[in-house]
N, C-alpha and C positions, 0 to 999 in steps of 0.2 A: 392502211396495210400496203406496202411496197414491195415488189417483187424484183431483184436487181437483174434477174435474168431478162427481165421483159421491159423495164422502164429504164430511159437515160436519166437517172438521177431521181429523187423523190420529193416533187414540189406538193404543195398544199392542195393544188386542185386535183393533182392525180390522185391524192390519197382519197378525195372526195368523190372521185370518178368511177371508183371500184365498189361493189356490194357485194359481200359473201352471203350467198344463199344459206338456209338452215339445213344444209345436206347431210345425209349419212349413207354411206357405201357400205353395201352388206353384198360379199362374193362379186364384187366388181360392177354392181346394180346400185343405180343412185335413187335414192328416195330424199324428198323435201318434207320436213315434219313443219307443218303449218298450225301455230297456234293461233286458235279462234276464240272469239268473244263469249262462246257458251261454255268455256272452261275445259275443252276438249282440243284434241289435236287432229289435223285431217293429214294422213300419211298421202303423199301425191307421188306417184312414179314418174319420173321423167324418161322420155322417150322419144327421141329426135326421129325416129321413124315411126310414130304413132301418132293415135287420135287424142282427143282431148274430151275429156268427161270426168265427172263425178259420179260414182255409183250410187244409186238412190238408196241402198241400204245404209250407207255411211250419213246421208240426210235426215234418214229415220232416225238414227242412233241420237241426232242433235235436235231433232222435233222441227226441222226445216220442211215448210210444208208448201213451197213453191215449185209446181211442177214443171215449168217451163224451162228453168236454167238457174245458175247461181253464178254471181259475179265474186270472186274472191275476196276483194276490197269489203264486199259487206258482211264478211265472216271473220276475216284476218285482225288479230289485235294489232299487227303491223300493217298499217293501212298503206305503206310503200311496197308491198309485195307487189311484183309484176302482173299485170293484168295481160291476158293475149292480145297482140296487136293484129293477129291474122284472122280475127272474127269481127263480124259487122258491130255487135254490141259489148264486146269484151267479157261475155259470159260463157260459162262451161256449160254444155248440155248434161241433163241428167239422164244416166243410163241405168236401165233394171234390164239385165239380161235373163233370159229363160233359165240356163244353167247354170252350174257353179262357179263361180270366179275365183281368181286369185285373192284370199283375203288378206294378204299381206300389205294390201294399200287400198285407198279410199277413192282414188282418182289416177287419171293419168294426165300429165302434161307433155302434149305432143309437139308435133311440126308447128302448128299456129300460135302455139306460146312461144317458141323459140324463134319464130320467124322476125326478120328484120332488127335482131339485137346482136351483140357481140357478147359471146360466152366463153369462159374458161372453165375446162374441165381437168382439174389437176387430180389425177388418179394417184400418184405418188403420195401427196399430202392430203388427200380426200378432202377436197374443197372445190366448190362451185362458184364462179365469180361472175359478175354482170358487170361489164363495162359501159361507161357512158359514151366513152369514145375509143377508137383502136389505140391498143398499148402501142410504144415505142416497142421495136424489136432489136436484137443484137443477131451479129451474122451467124451464131451459133443455131439460130432457127431454121428450120425447112419449112417452106411453103407449099401447099398442095392446093389445085384449083377446084372449086365444087360446082357442080351443074345443078340447076334448078328448072322444073318445067315454067315455060313462058307462054304468053298468048303470041299473036300475030302480029302486034305491036313492038314485041320484047318485054313488055311488062310481065312480072313474077305472078304467076296466080297460085303456085303451091311452094311449100317450103321445105321438101324431102330432099335432103342433101345426096348428090351422087358424088363418089371420090373412087380415083382409081388405084389400083394397088398391083403388085407384081408378086405372083407366086408360081413356082415352078417354071420360071422364064416365061410366063404369058401374063400379059397387062389385061387385067380383069376391072370392069366397072361394077362399082358397089354401093348400096345404100349405106349412108354414115347413120349407125343405128345404135344408140346408147341403152336402147331397151331390148335387145334381141337376148331371149333368154332360153334357157336349157333346164328341163325337170329331169334330172340323170336318174337312170335305172341304178341298181345297185352296182352292176359291172363297170358303167362310166363312172359313179362316184368314186370306185376305186381308184380307178386310173386318174382322174381330176385331183384328188386327195384335198386337203385343205379343209377338214372338217365334216359336218353331216349336212350342210345347207341343201333345202330341197329345191332350190331353185337358184341357177348360176349365170352369169353374163356368159354369152357364147357369141359365136359368128356362125352365119349360115352360108350355106354353097348349093347349089343346084345339083339334081342327079347328073346330069350331063356333064358339068366340070368333076364332079366327085368320081365318077367311073373314069375320066380321063387321067386323074390322079392316080388312082390306083391300077391303071393299065399301064402308066409310065413308072410307077414307083412302088412295086409288090412289097418291099419292105416297111412301107409307112404303116404305123400302127392304126387299127381300125376296131371298132366296137359296133356290132351290129345290134339294132332294136336299142338306141342307148337313151330315147326320149321317152319318159312316162307319159306325155301328154298326146304324142302322134305316132301310132306305131309303124315298125319297120323302117325307121330311120337311123342311118348309120352315122357314126362318129369318127372322123378321120384327122389324125395328127399331122399337120403341115410343118416341117423344120424351121422354115422362115418365111415371113411376109415383110416385103418391103413397101413403105408409105413415104412419100416425098422424098424417097433416096435413103431414108432410115431404116435399117434391117434389125427385126426383131423376132422372137420365135423361142420354142416351139408354140404354136397356137391350134388347138382344137376347132374343127369346123363340124357343124352338124348339118346333115342333109335335109333338103326341103326338095319336094316335087316342081320340075320346071317351070309348071304354070304358076306357082307360086309368085315366082320372081319376073320370069319371062312375059307372063301375060298380067297377071293382077297388080304386082307392086310396079311393074315398069309404066303402067297406064298414068301413072301419077308422077312421073319422072320426066328429065329431058331426054333421056335415052334408054335402051334396053340394059337391065342389070342382071347379073349372073348371082347375086347373094345380098349378103349384109356384113360389113364389120361392126362387131361389138365389142363390150368392154372388156373380153379377154384379150384383145388386141390393144385396146387404147390404154390399159391398165399400165403398159410400159411408158407411157407418155403423159405430159401435160401439153394439152391441145386447146388452142385458141380457135374458136369457130366463128369468122366474122361473115354474118350472114349478108349484110349489105354489099360487102365487098366479093362474096362469094369465093372466099379463100379460107382454109384451114392451116393454122400454124404448129409446128410440131417441135418438141423438145424432148430429150430423154432424161436429162438432168435437170434439176431445180434448184435454183438459188432463192434466199428469202432474206428479209431485212426490214 
């Protein structure tokens, strides 16, 4: 498969260097359906801003009894399915939460799985691609720098990407978060439209910034108490978001308490962040995230050949 917008010609080596993942897009959330040797399928949720695990109940379903962890290569029919590079033994921990979980997936592929690789999230075409090397780009592509947490020697220690965006004239630092999810109330779902999905890709913003937006822009649409999972969170519609100089919108953001990002999430990142950009922003783009080079390449139109 060769993409004319992103490659300078289509050589055999280029064709072999791009692998299409078994991706499925639902309400701009990305799942990988991994066929396994037990004749079942593990549904893995992709979340660049999340953790790495397989739910215990999913392994119970296939009679997997290793309590320490699981390597995807030990389960997958496709032995080439990527293992995480950001863990010591390339295994996924087994997670058995006390409460009810989102049963729409069996595990999560988070920052440690995406780390040190080059990925394309093609939202318009609903594809996820893994590149062996950085693709050649045309001048139409816009590039944004990414920030990652490093140690005192400059070595990267975590792979939660930070990206800058401009909203309402302010530059905000945000988590690049393909997994950001809203469980909308009935009122919120009515405004979002597009069916009856009980989980939607969203973007998050701190209470501090949301209040600033509301003060400056009293005409922006809001929905109080918009999230079924988190009480009292307001949803606000932003007319325009700018990333790497490309402007898209409108986009809904969902409120989260300041501490969620200013304290908790920021401790894992290179700078303080005010929220997260998720699939309801990225759906406008074909975006390639080059983790080794710490850049993201954006295009709003897609060519294929």
